[in-house]
N, C-alpha and C positions, 0 to 999 in steps of 0.2 A: 414646421419645427417649433416646439414650445418656446414661449418668449424667454422663460428663465434660462433655458439652455442656450438660446441665441445670444443673450447678453453675456453669458459665461464665455462662450466661444469668442465673442467680440473682445472681451477683456483679455483673454489669452492671446488673441491676435495682436492687440495693441502692445502687450507686454513683450511678445516675441519680436515684434517689429522694431521696438526700441533697442533691443539687444542685437538682433540679427535680421536686418531688413530683407535680405534675399531669401530667408527661410520662412517668412511670414505667410506668403500665399500657399505654398505646398502644405504648411501645417494646418491652415484652415480647411483646405480641401480634404486632408486626411481625417480631420475631426468630423467634418460633415459626412464623409463617407462612412466613418465608423458609426455615427448616429443613425444613418440611414439603414444600417444593417441590424440595428437593435429592433426586436419585435415590439410592436406597438401595444399588444395586450400583455397584461401581467402574467408572468409564468406561474404555474402551479407550485405552491410551497408544499412539497411532498415529503413524506417520511413513511417508508414501507409502502409506497404507492397509495397512500391515503392522504386526503386533504387535511389541513390543519383543523383541529377540533379540540373539545375539552378533554379527550382521551389521550392527547398527544404528549403532554409533559410527564416525565417520570414522577412517581410518588416515592420519595426517598425513604419514607418510613417503612416501605416494603423491604428494605435491606435487612430488616430483622424479621424475616418470615421463613416459613418452612421450605418453600421452593429455593430460596437462596442458600439455606443450610444444606439442602440436598445437592445443590450445585457445588458447594465447597467440598462436601464429602466425596462427590464424584471426582472432582478435580484432584483431591488429595490421594484418592485411591489409584487414579490413573498415573499420577506422577510416581507413586511408590512402585507400581507394576513396571513402568518403564525403567526406573532406576534398577530394579532387580534384574530385568532382562539385560540391561546394559552391563551389569556386573558379570552375568553369565557369559555373554558374548565377548566381553573385554574390548568392545569396539563401538565407540559412540557414533560411528558412521555406518553401522550395520543397518540394512543390508547393502551389499556392494555389487550389484549386477554390472558386468563390464560395459554395457552400452551407456551407462550414465556418463562415463568419461567422454564419449563421443558427443553427447548432448551438451556438455558443459561450456564449450567455447562460445556458444550463442547466448549464454545466460544474460549477460549485461545488455546485449542488443534487444532481446525479448523483453526484458524488464523495462528498458527505456522506451521502446516503441509502444508497448501496450499501455503503459502509464500515460504517455503523451496522447494517445487516442482518447482516453477518458477525459483528460484535462481540456483538450481542444473541444470535444463535444460539449462539455459543461460550459466552457467559456463562451461558446457560440450562442448559448442561451442565457448569458449573464449569470452563470452560477460558478461557484468556486469549489472545485473538487467533486461536489455531490449536489443533487437537486435542492436540498433543504438549506444550503448556504447561498443565499441570493445576494448578488451584487447590486448596488444602487443603479437605477436606470438613468444615469446621467453621464457626463464626460468622465468623471472619476471612475465609475464602474466600467466604462469602456476601456479606460487606461489599464485598470487591473486585469481585465480580461485579455487585453493585448499583451501585457507582460506574461500572462499565463501561456499564451500561444507562443511567444518568443522562447520561453523556457522549454515548452513542449517540443518545438522544432530542434532545439539543441539536443534533446534526447533522441529524436528521430535521425538526425543527420550525423550525430557524433561530433559536431563542430562545437567546441567550447561547452561540452556537456557538463563539466564541473561547475562552470559559471551558471549554467541553467539550473543545476541542482541547488546551488546556494540561493538562487532566486526563489525556488520552490519552498525552501525553509522560510524565507521572508514572507512569502504568500501565506504560508500556514499561520505564521504569527499574526499577519494582517487579518486573517479570517475571524479572529476573535472580535473584530469590530463589526462583523456582519452576521454572525450566528451566535447562539448560546454556547456557553463554555463546553458543555458536554457534547454538543453536536460537532464542535471543532475537534475535541480530543478523540472522537470516534475515528477521525481521519489522520491520526498520527502515523499511520502506515506510510503516508507520503513523505514524512520526515525520514523514516527509515530508508525508503527508496532513495531519497536525495543523498543521505550520508553514504549509502552504498556506492552510488554513482560518483560522488566526490572522491571516494577512496579508490575505486576500481576503474572509473572512466568507461569509455566506450571502445578504447583501443584504436582510435583513429590516429594515424601518424602523418607527419609531414614528409613529403617525398624527398626533400633536399637533405634532411637530417636523419630520417628514419626513426626519430623520437616521437613518442606519443605527444599529441598536440598541446594539451593543457596539464600534463603531469608535472607535479612539483614535489619538493621535499616534504611539504605538509601533507599532501595527499598520500605519499608513501607511508608516512607515520600513521595515517588512519587505516591502512590496510588490515592490520590485525583486528580492527573493530568493525569492519564492514559487515561481515555476516552476522555477528552478534547484534549489531544495530538493526539490521533488517529483520532478523528473527524476533527480537524484543518488540519492535514497533508493530509487527504483524500480530504478535500475541496480545499486545495491549489493545489494538483496534478490535480484534475479535472478542476479547474479554469485556471491554467497555460496551460494545454493541449487545452482548448477551445480557447485560444489565439494563442499559438505557432503552433498548427497543423491546425487551421481553420481560425479564424478571421483575423490574420495578415499573413497567408500563404495559401490563398484559392487555389492557383495553385497546392499545394501539394494534397489537397483533390480532385481536378479535375483530377490530374494524376491517383489517385487511382480509381476514378469512370470511367475513360476511360477503365481501365482493369476490372472493376466490375460494369458494367452499371446497373445491376438489383438492386443495392442498392438505387438508386434514385427511390423509390417506386412511388412517385407522378407522375413522368414522365412516368413510366411503365404503370400507370393507365390511361394515356391519357392527363395529365395536362402538355402540352408541355411548358407552360410558366415557370414551375418550373425547371429551368435549373440546371446544375450541380453546378454552382457557387452559386445559391440561396440555393441549398441543403446543401452545405458546410457551408454557413453563418448560416442557420437554425440550423445545428448541433452544431456550435460554440455557438450560443445564448443559446441553451439548456444546454450545458456544463458549460458555465459561470454562468447561473442561478443556476444550481445544485451546483456548487462550492461555490457560495456566500451564498446560503441557508444553506449549511452544516457549513460554517464558522459562520453564525449567531447564531447557536445553538437552534433556535426555532423549536419545534416539529420535532426533528431529525428522529423519526420513520416514520412520514408522508413523509418526503423527501426521505428516503431510499425506502419506498414502491413505490413512484412515479418513482424512478430511476430503480427499479428492472427490468422492462420489457425492456426499451431501452438498458440497459447494457448487457442484455442477448440475445437480438434479433440477433446481428451480429454473435454470436458464431456458429450458425447453418449454416452460409453461408461462413465461412472462414476456412482456414486450422486449424489443431489442435493447432498450435502455438498461435492462437488467444485466445483459451480457456486457455492455459497455461499462457499466458501473462496477462489474466484478473483475475487469481486466487487471487492475493493479494487484489485487490479492491473488488472482490466478497466476500472474507472472511471478509474483513473490514466491508462491508455492513452488513454481518451477525452479527458481534459483536455489531455494533451500533444499530441494530434492536432489539436484544434480551437482551442487557444489560441495567440495570437501574442505580440507584445511587450505590447501593450495592445489587447485585442480582436485584430483581424487587419488591421493597416494595409497599404496598398498598397506594393509595392516602391518604393524610392527611385529617381527617374529617374537614368539614367546621365549623366555629365558632358557627353558629346557631344551629348545630346539637349536640353541646357539652353541657351537663348540667353544669351550672356555679358552682355548689357546689361540683362537682366530680373532683378530681385531676386525671389527665391523667398519666398513667404509660408510660414512654418513650418506643417507639418501639425499637427493637434490631434486630441485624442480627448475623449470625454465621460466624466467619472468618475462614481462612484456617486451623487454629489449633483447631477449635471446640470451641473457646471462644466466648461468646456473647459480643457484643459491641454496643453502641448507634448508632442508624441509622443516616446517614448523612441527613441533611435537604433536603426536596424534591426540586429537580431542581438543586442541586449541584452534578455535575458528579463526579464519583469516580472510 
């Protein structure tokens, strides 16, 4: 064990011993075991599966470039098209296949478990959320990784999930101490997931009361903002990544394609004019368009269905870490796909179809406690 860490553990030991003598020995044992589990070799500081290099940092001057202009025009056109289709359908939750409602009850559990798998995997390598946010290889880094695992297990088990979600928000803020600001902002999706789970919870109830374990009046007040927070955070993550990993850092993508040339499918098919640089720009334009359309809130299900294939294509061609790293966004897409305003209510009847002399009974939904409550107006996410 390195001397610096040994002295640190000894100081912690003496401090704990002065406060709680009986807790001193178990604490030292736990610290020693935690250090023993830390890999001795430095982990690869990776971004797009490439080692750190001169091509890594974004060049912000490229924000005023033709590819960025094309991305903004593409995003604006896509939003306008979605808005027009939504006006025609009159239903912001279109399409509504019936089986979505059967998939919805598992949404919070899928989101929590898949996000936890990613966080635990990264924490076991002393990373925070992603490979390029490295934790210090000392007792403090092990402590942060341990807190990440604790929060993750609250997501998996459903025990005090809301407390774990608040911890994740704190870990996100702490990440600014370990990574550059734009690398941390790329992972804002974890904040959206945390806000969603604070509001919705995991549905675990106490046997003696039948009430949800950590549900509070505050979490109930957050319910109308749960889906918007998740959608906006996902949109921001995708949007920021489109810029920082592609449009303003094309050399980073080119370095990746030099190691994985088959990813440039167009060139593999004989279109030599579609260079690696153009492939990276095209990928960035797609991501920016996807991020902006998610932020707009128009026909979110259509956006998710359009993204499903490109977000899953790369998984088959990359190491398992790619799948593990994509689990939070994949589970977020699942939630946004199957969730409506409260469950999946039917579309509101058009005025022409309603008899003028017949009073309509308000539709209702069943909340987590089995109580019926008025339905949120269509188009208001909850």
